[in-house]
N, C-alpha and C positions, 0 to 999 in steps of 0.2 A: 357713512356707516363705513368706510374707513378709515378715520382719524385715531381709530386704538386695535386694540388687540385682544378675544374671547377668547376666558382660557374653558372650552368645554368642559372637558372632565381629568378629575385626575385622581384616581383609589389607587391606592398600595393595602395587600394585603396582611390582614391582622394580623400575623407573626410575623410578618416585617415591616410595624411603626413601630418607629420610637429608635430608627439609623439612620436618619438624614435623606433617605432616597426623598423625598417630600421635598425636604427646602432644597437638598441637589438639584431634582426636575426645579422647581422656583427659578431660582437664580439662574437657570440656563432661559426659562422662561424671560422675562424680564429683561437678559443681556442682548436674546435674541429682538425682541419687541424694542430693547434703547436704534439694536445695529439695522433697525430697516426700519425708523423716524420717528415713533410713534412714542408719543411722551402718556397714557395711558392706559394699564390693563382691566380689564372688568370679565365679570362673570356672575355664573348663573350658580345659585344651589338649594336644594331644598330646603325648608325648615323647618327639620326634621334634622338633616343632616350635623349634631352637634359635633361632629370633629372634627368636620369641615371646618366650621363659622372657626372653630377656635387656631387649629389654623390659619386660613385664614388674616381674623383678624391678627395674632403674630405677628404677622406676614404685612403689613400696615396696612392694609387693604380695612378698608370705609361702605358703608351704608352712601348706597346712592338713588336716585330712582330707575323704576326699571326704563331704558336704549331698547333702542332696536334690535333687534324684529322686537322683543316682546314687546316695547306696548305700543302695540301696537292691536295688540291681543286686549279679545274680550277679559275683564275686568278675575273674568273663575276659570279661564286657563290657566293662569300665571297670581294665583291665589298661596297656591301650598309657594311660592317662590322667594328669595331673599337673594337682591341685588346688591355686588359688595364693588368697585373698584380703586387703584391706587396708582394714582398720580407719579412720577417717572419725572424729578427733578435736578 
């Protein structure tokens, strides 16, 4: 379970969006992941988090299957989730 970094939550208040805060945070998270010797970042987001999906796709995250600990949950517990990952090469 320790072979990737997981972004647990990112949120920028609506009145501060579009100013680069999320991009700066993601850049730092990617750098820290690389510094830790990891080559993959994963995350889980809600299916209705449209702004988040756009942000993650713009930052080269792609859909993936559920990963642990989510993969072990009953399917109805993750029915409202989308799983994304970004390989760091």
